[in-house]
MARKOLNU-263663 format. One record per residue (C-alpha): residue in three letters; chain; y, z, x. Coordinates in Angstrom, 1 decimal. Layout:
(site "ala"; "A"; (Y; Z; X))
...
This chain:
(site "met"; "A"; (101.4; 81.4; 42.5))
(site "ser"; "A"; (101.6; 80.0; 46.0))
(site "gly"; "A"; (101.6; 82.2; 49.1))
(site "gly"; "A"; (102.2; 79.3; 51.4))
(site "phe"; "A"; (104.7; 79.6; 54.3))
(site "ser"; "A"; (106.3; 76.8; 56.3))
(site "arg"; "A"; (106.2; 76.2; 59.9))
(site "arg"; "A"; (109.8; 77.3; 60.0))
(site "ser"; "A"; (109.0; 80.7; 58.5))
(site "phe"; "A"; (106.0; 81.0; 60.8))
(site "leu"; "A"; (108.1; 80.5; 63.8))
(site "lys"; "A"; (110.5; 83.1; 62.5))
(site "val"; "A"; (107.7; 85.6; 62.0))
(site "ser"; "A"; (106.1; 85.0; 65.4))
(site "ala"; "A"; (109.3; 84.7; 67.4))
(site "trp"; "A"; (108.0; 82.4; 70.1))
(site "ala"; "A"; (109.3; 83.0; 73.6))
(site "ala"; "A"; (111.2; 80.3; 75.3))
(site "gly"; "A"; (109.1; 79.6; 78.3))
(site "ala"; "A"; (107.0; 80.9; 81.1))
(site "ala"; "A"; (108.1; 81.1; 84.7))
(site "met"; "A"; (104.6; 81.4; 86.4))
(site "ala"; "A"; (103.5; 78.2; 88.0))
(site "arg"; "A"; (100.1; 76.9; 86.7))
(site "gly"; "A"; (99.3; 74.6; 89.6))
(site "ala"; "A"; (96.7; 72.6; 87.7))
(site "phe"; "A"; (97.3; 69.0; 88.4))
(site "ala"; "A"; (95.1; 65.9; 88.5))
(site "ala"; "A"; (94.9; 63.7; 91.6))
(site "asp"; "A"; (97.7; 61.5; 90.4))
(site "gly"; "A"; (100.0; 64.6; 90.2))
(site "ala"; "A"; (100.1; 64.7; 86.3))
(site "pro"; "A"; (99.3; 68.0; 84.7))
(site "ile"; "A"; (95.7; 68.3; 83.5))
(site "gln"; "A"; (95.5; 68.2; 79.8))
(site "gly"; "A"; (95.7; 71.6; 78.3))
(site "phe"; "A"; (97.6; 73.1; 81.2))
(site "glu"; "A"; (101.1; 72.0; 80.2))
(site "asp"; "A"; (103.5; 74.8; 79.8))
(site "thr"; "A"; (103.8; 75.2; 76.1))
(site "gly"; "A"; (106.2; 78.1; 76.1))
(site "gly"; "A"; (103.8; 81.0; 76.4))
(site "ala"; "A"; (103.8; 82.0; 72.8))
(site "arg"; "A"; (104.6; 85.7; 72.3))
(site "ala"; "A"; (107.0; 87.9; 70.4))
(site "asp"; "A"; (110.2; 88.7; 72.3))
(site "ser"; "A"; (110.6; 91.9; 70.2))
(site "ala"; "A"; (107.0; 93.1; 70.6))
(site "val"; "A"; (106.6; 96.1; 72.9))
(site "trp"; "A"; (103.4; 96.5; 74.9))
(site "thr"; "A"; (101.8; 99.9; 74.8))
(site "pro"; "A"; (99.3; 100.7; 77.6))
(site "val"; "A"; (96.0; 102.2; 76.6))
(site "ser"; "A"; (95.5; 103.8; 79.9))
(site "asp"; "A"; (97.3; 104.5; 83.2))
(site "arg"; "A"; (94.1; 103.6; 85.1))
(site "lys"; "A"; (93.9; 100.5; 87.3))
(site "leu"; "A"; (90.7; 98.4; 87.2))
(site "arg"; "A"; (89.5; 97.0; 90.5))
(site "val"; "A"; (88.8; 93.4; 89.7))
(site "gly"; "A"; (87.2; 90.6; 91.9))
(site "ile"; "A"; (88.1; 87.0; 91.2))
(site "ala"; "A"; (85.7; 84.1; 92.0))
(site "gly"; "A"; (86.8; 80.5; 92.1))
(site "tyr"; "A"; (90.0; 78.5; 92.7))
(site "gly"; "A"; (89.1; 74.9; 92.1))
(site "val"; "A"; (91.2; 72.0; 90.9))
(site "cys"; "A"; (92.2; 73.9; 87.7))
(site "lys"; "A"; (93.0; 77.0; 89.8))
(site "phe"; "A"; (91.6; 79.2; 87.0))
(site "gly"; "A"; (91.2; 82.2; 89.3))
(site "ala"; "A"; (94.9; 82.9; 89.2))
(site "ala"; "A"; (95.8; 81.2; 85.9))
(site "phe"; "A"; (95.0; 84.1; 83.6))
(site "gly"; "A"; (97.3; 86.6; 85.3))
(site "phe"; "A"; (95.0; 89.4; 86.5))
(site "gln"; "A"; (97.3; 89.8; 89.5))
(site "asp"; "A"; (100.2; 90.6; 87.2))
(site "his"; "A"; (98.5; 93.0; 84.8))
(site "pro"; "A"; (99.7; 96.6; 85.3))
(site "asn"; "A"; (96.2; 98.0; 84.7))
(site "val"; "A"; (94.6; 95.7; 87.3))
(site "glu"; "A"; (94.3; 95.8; 91.1))
(site "val"; "A"; (92.9; 92.5; 92.3))
(site "ala"; "A"; (90.7; 94.0; 95.0))
(site "ala"; "A"; (88.7; 91.0; 96.3))
(site "val"; "A"; (88.7; 87.2; 95.9))
(site "thr"; "A"; (86.2; 84.5; 96.8))
(site "asp"; "A"; (85.8; 80.7; 96.9))
(site "leu"; "A"; (83.2; 78.7; 98.8))
(site "ile"; "A"; (86.0; 76.6; 100.4))
(site "pro"; "A"; (88.0; 78.6; 102.9))
(site "glu"; "A"; (91.4; 76.9; 102.2))
(site "arg"; "A"; (91.1; 77.6; 98.5))
(site "arg"; "A"; (89.9; 81.2; 99.2))
(site "asp"; "A"; (93.0; 81.8; 101.3))
(site "glu"; "A"; (95.3; 80.4; 98.7))
(site "leu"; "A"; (93.7; 82.5; 96.0))
(site "ala"; "A"; (94.2; 85.6; 98.1))
(site "lys"; "A"; (97.8; 84.8; 98.6))
(site "val"; "A"; (98.6; 84.1; 95.0))
(site "cys"; "A"; (96.7; 87.2; 93.9))
(site "arg"; "A"; (98.3; 89.3; 96.6))
(site "cys"; "A"; (94.9; 90.4; 97.7))
(site "pro"; "A"; (94.0; 91.0; 101.4))
(site "val"; "A"; (90.2; 91.3; 100.9))
(site "thr"; "A"; (88.2; 88.0; 100.8))
(site "tyr"; "A"; (84.5; 87.2; 100.7))
(site "pro"; "A"; (82.7; 83.9; 101.5))
(site "ser"; "A"; (80.8; 83.8; 98.2))
(site "leu"; "A"; (80.4; 85.5; 94.9))
(site "glu"; "A"; (77.0; 86.7; 95.9))
(site "glu"; "A"; (78.7; 88.7; 98.8))
(site "met"; "A"; (81.7; 89.8; 96.7))
(site "val"; "A"; (79.7; 91.5; 93.9))
(site "lys"; "A"; (78.0; 93.8; 96.5))
(site "asp"; "A"; (81.4; 95.5; 97.0))
(site "pro"; "A"; (80.9; 98.9; 95.5))
(site "lys"; "A"; (84.7; 99.3; 94.9))
(site "leu"; "A"; (84.8; 96.5; 92.3))
(site "glu"; "A"; (84.4; 97.4; 88.6))
(site "ala"; "A"; (84.8; 93.9; 87.1))
(site "val"; "A"; (84.6; 90.3; 88.1))
(site "phe"; "A"; (86.3; 87.2; 86.6))
(site "ile"; "A"; (84.2; 84.1; 87.2))
(site "ala"; "A"; (86.1; 80.8; 87.4))
(site "thr"; "A"; (83.5; 78.9; 89.4))
(site "asp"; "A"; (82.0; 75.6; 88.4))
(site "ala"; "A"; (80.6; 75.5; 84.9))
(site "pro"; "A"; (76.9; 75.0; 85.9))
(site "ser"; "A"; (77.1; 78.3; 87.8))
(site "his"; "A"; (78.8; 80.5; 85.1))
(site "ala"; "A"; (75.6; 82.1; 83.7))
(site "arg"; "A"; (74.0; 82.6; 87.1))
(site "his"; "A"; (77.1; 84.2; 88.6))
(site "cys"; "A"; (77.7; 86.3; 85.5))
(site "ile"; "A"; (74.1; 87.7; 85.7))
(site "glu"; "A"; (74.5; 88.3; 89.4))
(site "ala"; "A"; (77.7; 90.3; 88.8))
(site "met"; "A"; (76.2; 92.4; 86.1))
(site "lys"; "A"; (73.1; 93.2; 88.1))
(site "his"; "A"; (75.4; 94.7; 90.7))
(site "gly"; "A"; (77.1; 96.9; 88.0))
(site "lys"; "A"; (80.2; 94.8; 87.3))
(site "his"; "A"; (81.7; 94.0; 84.0))
(site "ala"; "A"; (82.0; 90.2; 83.8))
(site "ala"; "A"; (84.2; 87.5; 82.3))
(site "thr"; "A"; (83.8; 83.8; 82.7))
(site "ala"; "A"; (85.7; 80.7; 82.0))
(site "val"; "A"; (84.1; 78.4; 79.4))
(site "pro"; "A"; (81.3; 77.6; 78.7))
(site "ala"; "A"; (79.1; 80.7; 78.8))
(site "thr"; "A"; (76.1; 78.6; 79.7))
(site "phe"; "A"; (75.9; 74.9; 80.8))
(site "gly"; "A"; (73.3; 72.9; 78.9))
(site "ser"; "A"; (70.7; 75.6; 79.2))
(site "val"; "A"; (69.8; 77.8; 76.2))
(site "glu"; "A"; (67.5; 79.9; 78.4))
(site "glu"; "A"; (70.3; 80.8; 80.9))
(site "gly"; "A"; (72.6; 81.7; 78.0))
(site "glu"; "A"; (69.9; 84.0; 76.5))
(site "ala"; "A"; (69.4; 85.5; 80.0))
(site "val"; "A"; (73.1; 86.5; 80.0))
(site "leu"; "A"; (72.8; 88.2; 76.6))
(site "asp"; "A"; (69.7; 90.0; 77.8))
(site "thr"; "A"; (71.5; 91.3; 80.8))
(site "val"; "A"; (74.5; 92.5; 78.7))
(site "lys"; "A"; (72.1; 94.4; 76.5))
(site "ser"; "A"; (70.1; 95.9; 79.4))
(site "thr"; "A"; (73.1; 97.0; 81.4))
(site "gly"; "A"; (75.5; 98.0; 78.7))
(site "leu"; "A"; (78.3; 96.3; 80.6))
(site "lys"; "A"; (81.1; 94.3; 79.0))
(site "tyr"; "A"; (81.0; 90.5; 79.0))
(site "met"; "A"; (83.7; 88.2; 77.7))
(site "met"; "A"; (84.1; 84.4; 77.6))
(site "phe"; "A"; (87.7; 83.3; 78.0))
(site "glu"; "A"; (87.8; 80.9; 75.1))
(site "thr"; "A"; (91.3; 79.6; 74.8))
(site "thr"; "A"; (91.3; 78.7; 71.1))
(site "ala"; "A"; (91.0; 82.5; 70.4))
(site "tyr"; "A"; (94.6; 83.1; 71.3))
(site "arg"; "A"; (96.2; 79.8; 70.4))
(site "asp"; "A"; (98.9; 80.5; 67.8))
(site "glu"; "A"; (97.3; 78.7; 64.9))
(site "cys"; "A"; (93.7; 80.1; 65.5))
(site "his"; "A"; (95.1; 83.6; 65.9))
(site "ala"; "A"; (97.0; 83.2; 62.7))
(site "met"; "A"; (93.9; 81.9; 60.9))
(site "arg"; "A"; (91.9; 84.9; 62.1))
(site "val"; "A"; (94.5; 87.4; 61.0))
(site "leu"; "A"; (94.9; 85.7; 57.6))
(site "his"; "A"; (91.1; 85.7; 57.1))
(site "ala"; "A"; (90.9; 89.4; 58.0))
(site "ala"; "A"; (93.7; 90.1; 55.5))
(site "gly"; "A"; (91.7; 88.3; 52.7))
(site "ala"; "A"; (94.1; 85.4; 52.4))
(site "leu"; "A"; (91.4; 82.8; 52.9))
(site "gly"; "A"; (88.6; 84.3; 50.9))
(site "asp"; "A"; (85.2; 82.8; 51.6))
(site "ile"; "A"; (85.4; 80.2; 54.4))
(site "leu"; "A"; (84.0; 77.0; 53.0))
(site "tyr"; "A"; (84.9; 74.4; 55.6))
(site "thr"; "A"; (86.4; 74.3; 59.1))
(site "glu"; "A"; (87.3; 71.5; 61.5))
(site "gly"; "A"; (87.7; 71.8; 65.2))
(site "glu"; "A"; (88.6; 69.0; 67.7))
(site "tyr"; "A"; (88.8; 68.9; 71.4))
(site "tyr"; "A"; (90.1; 65.5; 72.6))
(site "his"; "A"; (90.5; 65.2; 76.4))
(site "tyr"; "A"; (90.7; 61.7; 77.7))
(site "met"; "A"; (88.9; 61.3; 81.0))
(site "glu"; "A"; (88.7; 57.6; 82.0))
(site "thr"; "A"; (88.5; 59.0; 85.5))
(site "pro"; "A"; (86.8; 62.4; 85.7))
(site "ile"; "A"; (88.7; 65.4; 86.9))
(site "asp"; "A"; (87.6; 66.4; 90.4))
(site "ser"; "A"; (84.8; 69.1; 90.3))
(site "tyr"; "A"; (82.4; 70.9; 92.5))
(site "lys"; "A"; (79.4; 68.6; 93.1))
(site "gly"; "A"; (80.8; 66.3; 90.5))
(site "trp"; "A"; (79.6; 68.3; 87.5))
(site "arg"; "A"; (82.2; 66.7; 85.2))
(site "ile"; "A"; (80.9; 63.2; 85.8))
(site "gly"; "A"; (79.4; 61.9; 82.6))
(site "leu"; "A"; (79.5; 65.4; 81.1))
(site "pro"; "A"; (77.8; 65.4; 77.6))
(site "pro"; "A"; (80.8; 66.3; 75.3))
(site "gln"; "A"; (78.9; 68.9; 73.2))
(site "trp"; "A"; (77.9; 70.8; 76.4))
(site "tyr"; "A"; (81.6; 71.8; 76.5))
(site "pro"; "A"; (82.0; 72.7; 72.8))
(site "thr"; "A"; (83.9; 75.9; 72.7))
(site "his"; "A"; (87.4; 74.5; 72.4))
(site "ser"; "A"; (86.4; 73.0; 69.1))
(site "asn"; "A"; (83.8; 75.5; 67.8))
(site "gly"; "A"; (86.3; 78.3; 68.4))
(site "phe"; "A"; (88.1; 77.1; 65.3))
(site "tyr"; "A"; (85.2; 78.6; 63.3))
(site "ser"; "A"; (83.7; 81.2; 65.6))
(site "cys"; "A"; (87.0; 82.8; 66.6))
(site "ile"; "A"; (88.2; 82.9; 63.0))
(site "ala"; "A"; (85.1; 83.9; 61.0))
(site "gly"; "A"; (82.9; 85.4; 63.7))
(site "gly"; "A"; (80.0; 83.7; 62.1))
(site "gln"; "A"; (77.1; 81.6; 63.4))
(site "phe"; "A"; (76.2; 77.9; 63.3))
(site "thr"; "A"; (72.7; 77.6; 61.8))
(site "ala"; "A"; (71.9; 73.9; 61.8))
(site "val"; "A"; (73.4; 70.6; 63.1))
(site "ser"; "A"; (73.4; 66.9; 62.8))
(site "cys"; "A"; (75.4; 65.2; 65.5))
(site "val"; "A"; (76.3; 61.6; 66.2))
(site "gly"; "A"; (77.4; 60.3; 69.6))
(site "thr"; "A"; (79.3; 57.1; 70.3))
(site "lys"; "A"; (78.7; 55.0; 73.3))
(site "cys"; "A"; (81.6; 53.7; 75.3))
(site "ala"; "A"; (82.5; 51.3; 78.2))
(site "ile"; "A"; (83.6; 53.9; 80.7))
(site "lys"; "A"; (81.4; 53.7; 83.7))
(site "asp"; "A"; (80.6; 57.5; 84.0))
(site "phe"; "A"; (79.2; 57.5; 80.5))
(site "gln"; "A"; (76.4; 55.0; 81.2))
(site "pro"; "A"; (73.2; 57.0; 81.5))
(site "glu"; "A"; (72.3; 55.4; 84.8))
(site "asn"; "A"; (75.7; 56.6; 86.3))
(site "asn"; "A"; (75.6; 60.4; 85.6))
(site "pro"; "A"; (73.1; 63.2; 86.4))
(site "tyr"; "A"; (72.7; 64.1; 82.7))
(site "lys"; "A"; (71.6; 60.6; 81.6))
(site "asn"; "A"; (74.3; 61.0; 79.0))
(site "pro"; "A"; (75.3; 57.8; 77.1))
(site "phe"; "A"; (78.1; 59.4; 75.0))
(site "gly"; "A"; (81.8; 59.7; 75.5))
(site "thr"; "A"; (82.4; 61.3; 72.0))
(site "glu"; "A"; (80.1; 63.5; 69.9))
(site "ile"; "A"; (80.9; 64.5; 66.3))
(site "ala"; "A"; (78.8; 67.4; 65.0))
(site "leu"; "A"; (78.3; 68.5; 61.4))
(site "phe"; "A"; (77.2; 72.2; 61.2))
(site "lys"; "A"; (75.9; 74.5; 58.5))
(site "thr"; "A"; (77.3; 78.0; 58.9))
(site "ser"; "A"; (75.9; 81.5; 58.4))
(site "asp"; "A"; (78.4; 82.2; 55.6))
(site "gly"; "A"; (77.2; 79.2; 53.5))
(site "gly"; "A"; (80.0; 76.9; 54.6))
(site "thr"; "A"; (80.1; 73.7; 56.7))
(site "ala"; "A"; (82.0; 72.7; 59.8))
(site "arg"; "A"; (82.9; 69.4; 61.5))
(site "met"; "A"; (83.4; 69.8; 65.3))
(site "ala"; "A"; (84.4; 66.9; 67.6))
(site "val"; "A"; (84.5; 66.7; 71.4))
(site "ser"; "A"; (85.7; 63.5; 73.0))
(site "trp"; "A"; (86.4; 62.3; 76.6))
(site "asp"; "A"; (86.9; 58.6; 75.9))
(site "thr"; "A"; (89.6; 58.3; 73.2))
(site "pro"; "A"; (93.2; 58.0; 74.6))
(site "gly"; "A"; (96.1; 59.3; 72.6))
(site "his"; "A"; (96.9; 62.6; 71.0))
(site "his"; "A"; (94.9; 65.3; 72.8))
(site "gly"; "A"; (94.2; 69.0; 72.8))
(site "glu"; "A"; (92.5; 71.8; 70.9))
(site "met"; "A"; (93.1; 71.5; 67.2))
(site "gly"; "A"; (91.7; 73.0; 64.0))
(site "arg"; "A"; (91.9; 73.5; 60.3))
(site "val"; "A"; (90.2; 75.9; 57.9))
(site "arg"; "A"; (89.7; 75.9; 54.1))
(site "gly"; "A"; (88.6; 78.9; 52.1))
(site "ser"; "A"; (88.2; 79.9; 48.4))
(site "lys"; "A"; (91.7; 81.4; 48.4))
(site "gly"; "A"; (93.6; 79.2; 50.7))
(site "ala"; "A"; (93.8; 76.9; 53.7))
(site "val"; "A"; (95.5; 76.7; 57.0))
(site "ser"; "A"; (96.3; 73.5; 58.9))
(site "gly"; "A"; (98.1; 74.0; 62.2))
(site "val"; "A"; (100.4; 76.9; 61.4))
(site "val"; "A"; (100.9; 76.4; 57.7))
(site "tyr"; "A"; (99.1; 78.5; 55.0))
(site "asp"; "A"; (98.8; 77.2; 51.5))
(site "gly"; "A"; (97.0; 79.2; 48.9))
(site "val"; "A"; (97.1; 81.8; 46.2))
(site "ala"; "A"; (97.4; 85.0; 48.4))
(site "asp"; "A"; (100.6; 86.8; 49.0))
(site "val"; "A"; (101.0; 86.6; 52.8))
(site "ser"; "A"; (104.5; 87.8; 53.1))
(site "lys"; "A"; (103.5; 91.1; 54.7))
(site "val"; "A"; (100.8; 89.7; 57.0))
(site "asp"; "A"; (101.9; 90.0; 60.6))
(site "ile"; "A"; (100.4; 87.1; 62.5))
(site "lys"; "A"; (102.2; 87.8; 65.9))
(site "lys"; "A"; (99.8; 87.8; 68.8))
(site "pro"; "A"; (99.4; 91.1; 70.7))
(site "ala"; "A"; (102.3; 92.0; 73.0))
(site "leu"; "A"; (101.7; 91.4; 76.7))
(site "pro"; "A"; (102.6; 93.7; 79.5))
(site "pro"; "A"; (105.9; 93.2; 81.3))
(site "gly"; "A"; (105.6; 90.5; 83.9))
(site "met"; "A"; (102.9; 88.6; 82.1))
(site "asp"; "A"; (103.3; 85.5; 79.9))
(site "gly"; "A"; (101.1; 83.6; 77.6))
(site "gly"; "A"; (100.4; 80.9; 80.1))
(site "gly"; "A"; (98.6; 77.6; 79.5))
(site "his"; "A"; (96.3; 76.4; 76.7))
(site "gly"; "A"; (98.7; 77.2; 74.0))
(site "gly"; "A"; (99.8; 80.5; 75.4))
(site "ser"; "A"; (96.3; 81.9; 75.5))
(site "his"; "A"; (95.8; 82.8; 79.1))
(site "gly"; "A"; (97.6; 86.2; 79.2))
(site "asn"; "A"; (96.1; 87.4; 76.0))
(site "leu"; "A"; (92.6; 86.7; 77.2))
(site "cys"; "A"; (93.1; 88.7; 80.3))
(site "asn"; "A"; (94.7; 91.5; 78.5))
(site "glu"; "A"; (91.9; 91.6; 75.9))
(site "phe"; "A"; (89.2; 91.8; 78.6))
(site "val"; "A"; (91.0; 94.5; 80.5))
(site "thr"; "A"; (91.8; 96.7; 77.5))
(site "ala"; "A"; (88.2; 96.3; 76.1))
(site "ile"; "A"; (86.9; 97.8; 79.3))
(site "leu"; "A"; (89.5; 100.6; 79.3))
(site "gln"; "A"; (88.8; 101.4; 75.6))
(site "asp"; "A"; (85.0; 101.0; 76.0))
(site "arg"; "A"; (84.8; 98.5; 73.1))
(site "lys"; "A"; (83.5; 95.0; 72.5))
(site "pro"; "A"; (85.9; 92.3; 73.6))
(site "leu"; "A"; (86.9; 89.6; 71.1))
(site "val"; "A"; (84.7; 86.9; 72.5))
(site "asp"; "A"; (81.6; 89.0; 73.5))
(site "ala"; "A"; (78.3; 87.6; 74.7))
(site "ala"; "A"; (76.9; 87.0; 71.3))
(site "leu"; "A"; (79.9; 85.1; 70.0))
(site "ala"; "A"; (80.1; 83.2; 73.2))
(site "leu"; "A"; (76.5; 82.0; 72.9))
(site "asn"; "A"; (76.9; 81.2; 69.2))
(site "met"; "A"; (79.7; 78.9; 70.2))
(site "thr"; "A"; (78.1; 77.4; 73.3))
(site "val"; "A"; (74.4; 77.0; 72.3))
(site "ala"; "A"; (75.4; 75.2; 69.1))
(site "gly"; "A"; (76.9; 72.5; 71.2))
(site "ile"; "A"; (73.8; 72.2; 73.4))
(site "ile"; "A"; (71.6; 71.7; 70.3))
(site "ala"; "A"; (74.2; 69.3; 68.9))
(site "his"; "A"; (73.8; 67.1; 72.0))
(site "gln"; "A"; (70.0; 67.1; 71.5))
(site "ser"; "A"; (70.6; 66.0; 67.9))
(site "ala"; "A"; (72.9; 63.1; 69.1))
(site "leu"; "A"; (70.1; 61.9; 71.4))
(site "lys"; "A"; (67.8; 61.8; 68.3))
(site "asp"; "A"; (70.3; 59.7; 66.3))
(site "gly"; "A"; (71.7; 62.7; 64.3))
(site "glu"; "A"; (68.4; 64.4; 63.4))
(site "trp"; "A"; (69.1; 67.8; 61.7))
(site "met"; "A"; (68.1; 70.6; 64.1))
(site "lys"; "A"; (68.1; 74.4; 63.7))
(site "ile"; "A"; (70.3; 76.5; 66.0))
(site "pro"; "A"; (69.4; 80.0; 67.3))
(site "gln"; "A"; (71.7; 82.8; 66.3))
(site "tyr"; "A"; (72.7; 85.7; 68.5))
(site "ser"; "A"; (73.9; 89.3; 68.0))
(site "leu"; "A"; (74.6; 92.4; 70.0))
């Protein structure tokens, strides 16, 4: 018996919305949308009704409004349970623009100053990737719940573990805004797995292809020559955000390329690789192949597949032995005035998950342990690539 359902039936079940009105504003220097920020229709169910969990408004501070304009991209300013009470960016013009977009009159010259504001309860950190862990720790030390853009830590296992230690010592909420978590296909995989339709997960694949012949502008040039597996969460999420498990060991192979930035003498990381392909062992006895690439033009984005003992999902199509006719794979409803946003309609759901986790006093979907299990695995994978694919053990984390 097959419980498979087609893309057509999936679309009927999930009732995708027809588009989002909110401007993203994330464009490269040539005016083209940055890969991943294209308006994909803000996937959500038209018929779903959002039910608030509280009538309280969280006072949130937002840090960072760089080239990707992430500070405003996730919709905090439109959530009915949020008051954006302060914003900051090191560059005054960007800080002023963020304040205008978020309809917030209070600004600070730096995150370090903003987190001293006693009125703030939570902070969303959209600063440069190398500062995520440090800024997160600074916010929590001042009593603020913290969320960051990806990755949770940038090339440093020790900084990531310091984030986890701070979460444990303060009892505050932390969430990494990993976009695969609320892409339609990954969300469907997670729901199907929870319903038992996949059985034991035996093999997963995740791919993040983002061609960067010329690097995207970045604070102090942090993207120049970036080791691919230092930015692994958009691929690793296709295991971690489905199974919630851990990567235990890795063998990774990097490929050299002709692009100038990926010559080790031309980047601060001494990184020679434009693509890194990692083979992982997982804590549930399975395997995973995860690819991150900056130097291969063509089809791009965050993509994944999963195979289990009872069935498989590729894209949005399930094929297996389970009866999935009653499995509701719609993403959670969003508040009126919010839409799914970029990265496959994930932005709004990530914001809503963080906000409601605080209001309900529960762990958010991508908590500190899951964030580190995704991120640190990539750091160790890059170390393996530098050693010609040597198998290496990966630390595992829990709360």
